[in-house]
SEGU-24505 format. One record per residue (C-alpha): residue number from 0; chain; x, y, z. Coordinates in steps of 0.25 Angstrom, whole numbers, plus 5000, padded with zeros to 4 digits. Layout:
<vexbas>
vexba num = NUM, cadena = A, c1 = X, c2 = Y, c3 = Z $
...
</vexbas>
This chain:
<vexbas>
vexba num = 0, cadena = A, c1 = 5002, c2 = 4952, c3 = 5047 $
vexba num = 1, cadena = A, c1 = 5016, c2 = 4952, c3 = 5043 $
vexba num = 2, cadena = A, c1 = 5029, c2 = 4953, c3 = 5053 $
vexba num = 3, cadena = A, c1 = 5035, c2 = 4967, c3 = 5054 $
vexba num = 4, cadena = A, c1 = 5021, c2 = 4973, c3 = 5054 $
vexba num = 5, cadena = A, c1 = 5027, c2 = 4984, c3 = 5063 $
vexba num = 6, cadena = A, c1 = 5034, c2 = 4990, c3 = 5052 $
vexba num = 7, cadena = A, c1 = 5021, c2 = 4990, c3 = 5042 $
vexba num = 8, cadena = A, c1 = 5017, c2 = 5004, c3 = 5038 $
vexba num = 9, cadena = A, c1 = 5003, c2 = 5009, c3 = 5031 $
vexba num = 10, cadena = A, c1 = 5003, c2 = 5018, c3 = 5019 $
vexba num = 11, cadena = A, c1 = 4992, c2 = 5024, c3 = 5013 $
vexba num = 12, cadena = A, c1 = 4995, c2 = 5026, c3 = 4996 $
vexba num = 13, cadena = A, c1 = 4987, c2 = 5034, c3 = 4989 $
vexba num = 14, cadena = A, c1 = 4985, c2 = 5028, c3 = 4974 $
vexba num = 15, cadena = A, c1 = 4980, c2 = 5033, c3 = 4961 $
vexba num = 16, cadena = A, c1 = 4975, c2 = 5026, c3 = 4951 $
vexba num = 17, cadena = A, c1 = 4966, c2 = 5017, c3 = 4957 $
vexba num = 18, cadena = A, c1 = 4952, c2 = 5017, c3 = 4951 $
vexba num = 19, cadena = A, c1 = 4945, c2 = 5004, c3 = 4957 $
vexba num = 20, cadena = A, c1 = 4945, c2 = 4992, c3 = 4967 $
vexba num = 21, cadena = A, c1 = 4954, c2 = 4984, c3 = 4957 $
vexba num = 22, cadena = A, c1 = 4964, c2 = 4996, c3 = 4959 $
vexba num = 23, cadena = A, c1 = 4964, c2 = 4993, c3 = 4973 $
vexba num = 24, cadena = A, c1 = 4968, c2 = 4978, c3 = 4971 $
vexba num = 25, cadena = A, c1 = 4979, c2 = 4980, c3 = 4963 $
vexba num = 26, cadena = A, c1 = 4985, c2 = 4990, c3 = 4971 $
vexba num = 27, cadena = A, c1 = 4983, c2 = 4983, c3 = 4985 $
vexba num = 28, cadena = A, c1 = 4989, c2 = 4970, c3 = 4977 $
vexba num = 29, cadena = A, c1 = 5001, c2 = 4979, c3 = 4971 $
vexba num = 30, cadena = A, c1 = 5004, c2 = 4982, c3 = 4986 $
vexba num = 31, cadena = A, c1 = 5002, c2 = 4969, c3 = 4993 $
vexba num = 32, cadena = A, c1 = 5013, c2 = 4964, c3 = 4984 $
vexba num = 33, cadena = A, c1 = 5024, c2 = 4972, c3 = 4990 $
vexba num = 34, cadena = A, c1 = 5033, c2 = 4967, c3 = 5001 $
vexba num = 35, cadena = A, c1 = 5028, c2 = 4971, c3 = 5015 $
vexba num = 36, cadena = A, c1 = 5014, c2 = 4974, c3 = 5013 $
vexba num = 37, cadena = A, c1 = 5003, c2 = 4969, c3 = 5022 $
vexba num = 38, cadena = A, c1 = 4991, c2 = 4976, c3 = 5019 $
vexba num = 39, cadena = A, c1 = 4985, c2 = 4984, c3 = 5007 $
vexba num = 40, cadena = A, c1 = 4972, c2 = 4993, c3 = 5007 $
vexba num = 41, cadena = A, c1 = 4969, c2 = 4999, c3 = 4994 $
vexba num = 42, cadena = A, c1 = 4956, c2 = 5007, c3 = 4993 $
vexba num = 43, cadena = A, c1 = 4952, c2 = 5013, c3 = 4981 $
vexba num = 44, cadena = A, c1 = 4942, c2 = 5024, c3 = 4984 $
vexba num = 45, cadena = A, c1 = 4954, c2 = 5031, c3 = 4991 $
vexba num = 46, cadena = A, c1 = 4964, c2 = 5027, c3 = 4982 $
vexba num = 47, cadena = A, c1 = 4973, c2 = 5021, c3 = 4994 $
vexba num = 48, cadena = A, c1 = 4981, c2 = 5010, c3 = 4998 $
vexba num = 49, cadena = A, c1 = 4984, c2 = 5008, c3 = 5012 $
vexba num = 50, cadena = A, c1 = 4996, c2 = 4998, c3 = 5014 $
vexba num = 51, cadena = A, c1 = 5002, c2 = 4991, c3 = 5026 $
vexba num = 52, cadena = A, c1 = 5016, c2 = 4988, c3 = 5024 $
vexba num = 53, cadena = A, c1 = 5031, c2 = 4985, c3 = 5029 $
vexba num = 54, cadena = A, c1 = 5039, c2 = 4998, c3 = 5023 $
vexba num = 55, cadena = A, c1 = 5051, c2 = 4990, c3 = 5027 $
vexba num = 56, cadena = A, c1 = 5047, c2 = 4978, c3 = 5014 $
vexba num = 57, cadena = A, c1 = 5040, c2 = 4989, c3 = 5005 $
vexba num = 58, cadena = A, c1 = 5043, c2 = 5004, c3 = 5004 $
vexba num = 59, cadena = A, c1 = 5032, c2 = 5014, c3 = 5001 $
vexba num = 60, cadena = A, c1 = 5038, c2 = 5016, c3 = 4988 $
vexba num = 61, cadena = A, c1 = 5034, c2 = 5001, c3 = 4983 $
vexba num = 62, cadena = A, c1 = 5020, c2 = 5004, c3 = 4988 $
vexba num = 63, cadena = A, c1 = 5018, c2 = 5015, c3 = 4979 $
vexba num = 64, cadena = A, c1 = 5026, c2 = 5008, c3 = 4968 $
vexba num = 65, cadena = A, c1 = 5018, c2 = 4995, c3 = 4969 $
vexba num = 66, cadena = A, c1 = 5004, c2 = 5005, c3 = 4967 $
vexba num = 67, cadena = A, c1 = 5011, c2 = 5011, c3 = 4956 $
vexba num = 68, cadena = A, c1 = 5014, c2 = 4998, c3 = 4949 $
vexba num = 69, cadena = A, c1 = 5000, c2 = 4994, c3 = 4951 $
vexba num = 70, cadena = A, c1 = 4996, c2 = 5005, c3 = 4941 $
vexba num = 71, cadena = A, c1 = 4992, c2 = 5015, c3 = 4950 $
vexba num = 72, cadena = A, c1 = 4999, c2 = 5028, c3 = 4959 $
vexba num = 73, cadena = A, c1 = 5004, c2 = 5028, c3 = 4971 $
vexba num = 74, cadena = A, c1 = 5000, c2 = 5042, c3 = 4975 $
vexba num = 75, cadena = A, c1 = 5005, c2 = 5043, c3 = 4990 $
vexba num = 76, cadena = A, c1 = 5005, c2 = 5038, c3 = 5003 $
vexba num = 77, cadena = A, c1 = 5005, c2 = 5039, c3 = 5018 $
vexba num = 78, cadena = A, c1 = 5012, c2 = 5030, c3 = 5028 $
vexba num = 79, cadena = A, c1 = 5014, c2 = 5027, c3 = 5041 $
vexba num = 80, cadena = A, c1 = 5018, c2 = 5016, c3 = 5052 $
vexba num = 81, cadena = A, c1 = 5006, c2 = 5007, c3 = 5056 $
vexba num = 82, cadena = A, c1 = 5004, c2 = 5008, c3 = 5072 $
vexba num = 83, cadena = A, c1 = 5006, c2 = 4996, c3 = 5080 $
vexba num = 84, cadena = A, c1 = 5000, c2 = 4992, c3 = 5093 $
</vexbas>
């Protein structure tokens, strides 16, 4: 993983408007194109995206906007800093 991992945060974003697994890929690609985004997992059945990112490189509002720009609705989020041993 990239340097500065100690600054990584995990955010779980609720997404409305996903209808299939192709939607998962569209959301994943939109988020992975943002600077500081290290890992993205999108789950169509739960309508959520888990994003590991450096919030100093990309603020949460940019993550939400990328989802909206991809044609879906970012409906809310839960965020926390990752724990390191």
